[in-house]
C-alpha positions in Angstrom: 57.9 -251.5 132.9 60.3 -249.8 130.5 57.4 -249.1 128.0 55.3 -247.5 130.8 58.2 -245.1 131.6 58.5 -244.2 128.0 54.8 -243.5 127.8 54.9 -241.5 131.0 57.9 -239.5 129.6 56.0 -238.9 126.3 52.9 -237.8 128.3 55.0 -235.3 130.3 56.6 -233.9 127.2 53.1 -233.5 125.5 51.8 -231.7 128.6 54.9 -229.4 128.7 54.4 -228.6 125.0 50.7 -227.9 125.4 51.5 -225.7 128.4 54.0 -223.8 126.4 51.6 -223.3 123.5 48.8 -222.3 125.8 51.1 -219.7 127.6 52.2 -218.3 124.2 48.5 -217.9 123.1 47.5 -216.2 126.4 50.5 -213.9 126.2 49.8 -213.0 122.6 46.1 -212.3 123.5 47.3 -210.3 126.5 49.5 -208.1 124.4 47.0 -207.7 121.6 44.3 -206.6 124.1 46.6 -204.1 125.8 47.5 -202.6 122.4 43.9 -202.4 121.5 42.9 -200.8 124.7 45.8 -198.4 124.5 44.9 -197.5 121.0 41.3 -196.9 121.9 42.4 -194.6 124.7 44.7 -192.6 122.4 42.0 -192.5 119.7 39.4 -191.2 122.2 41.7 -188.7 123.7 42.7 -187.3 120.2 39.0 -187.1 119.2 38.2 -185.2 122.4 41.1 -182.9 121.9 40.1 -182.2 118.2 36.5 -181.5 119.4 37.9 -179.0 121.9 39.8 -177.3 119.1 36.7 -177.2 116.9 34.8 -175.6 119.8 37.6 -173.1 120.2 37.8 -173.6 123.9 38.2 -176.2 126.6 36.1 -176.1 129.7 36.9 -177.7 133.0 34.8 -180.7 132.0 36.9 -181.2 128.9 40.2 -180.9 130.9 38.9 -183.4 133.4 38.1 -185.8 130.5 41.7 -185.5 129.3 42.9 -186.3 132.8 40.7 -189.5 132.7 42.4 -190.5 129.4 45.8 -189.7 130.9 45.1 -191.9 134.0 43.7 -194.8 131.8 46.8 -194.5 129.5 49.1 -194.6 132.5 47.3 -197.6 133.9 47.6 -199.5 130.6 51.3 -198.5 130.4 52.0 -199.7 133.9 50.1 -202.9 133.4 52.0 -203.5 130.1 55.4 -203.0 131.8 54.7 -204.8 135.1 51.8 -207.2 134.5 50.2 -205.9 137.6 47.0 -203.9 137.6 47.5 -200.6 139.4 44.1 -200.5 141.2 44.7 -197.1 142.7 44.5 -195.7 139.1 41.0 -197.1 138.8 40.1 -195.2 142.0 41.7 -192.0 140.5 39.6 -192.4 137.4 36.5 -192.8 139.5 37.3 -189.6 141.5 37.9 -187.7 138.3 34.7 -189.0 136.7 32.7 -188.0 139.8 34.4 -184.6 139.8 33.3 -184.2 136.2 29.7 -185.0 137.2 29.9 -182.6 140.1 31.2 -179.8 137.9 28.3 -180.3 135.4 25.7 -180.8 138.2 23.8 -177.5 138.2 21.0 -178.2 140.6 21.4 -177.6 144.3 20.0 -180.8 145.6 21.1 -183.9 147.6 22.9 -185.3 144.6 25.8 -183.0 145.3 26.1 -184.4 148.8 26.0 -188.0 147.4 28.6 -187.2 144.8 30.8 -185.5 147.3 30.4 -188.4 149.7 31.4 -190.9 146.9 34.5 -188.8 146.2 35.5 -188.9 149.9 34.9 -192.7 150.0 37.0 -193.2 146.9 39.8 -191.0 148.4 39.7 -193.1 151.6 39.9 -196.3 149.5 42.9 -194.9 147.7 44.5 -194.1 151.0 43.8 -197.6 152.3 45.4 -199.1 149.2 48.4 -196.9 149.6 48.7 -197.6 153.3 48.2 -201.3 153.0 50.7 -201.7 150.2 53.4 -199.8 152.1 52.7 -201.5 155.5 52.1 -205.0 154.2 54.3 -205.5 151.1 53.7 -208.6 149.0 55.5 -211.7 150.0 57.2 -212.1 146.6 58.8 -208.8 145.7 59.3 -207.7 142.1 61.3 -204.6 141.2 58.8 -203.7 138.5 55.7 -203.9 140.7 53.6 -200.7 140.9 50.7 -200.6 143.4 
């Protein structure tokens, strides 16, 4: 019976060690991926900004693109600090992207109505997220949580 307890204790220690190594590997990948995504966002934003400088002007389409990069960068930063995905920022990116399409859409057709309707739907979704997070807070609170 004493040998079985030792084996069980050794098994528990091995599982604990494997869990610790697995958690370390997941955390390292998580940080590496966040840095890679953040770097790609900065790289793309700088390239877009340089392209605007080469053109000698920045149109509304270019400025909206910079806002998309800003929102994506903020989303990565918040996720890096809190480990929570700010889903509202994804909706903001969608609204900004649709606005860019709307600005460049030069034909007076039903596409404008569909794009406008999609923007309204995304705005309503953002409001629902905001309302639900303030009305129904998470059961486990975290001071660093951003919704």
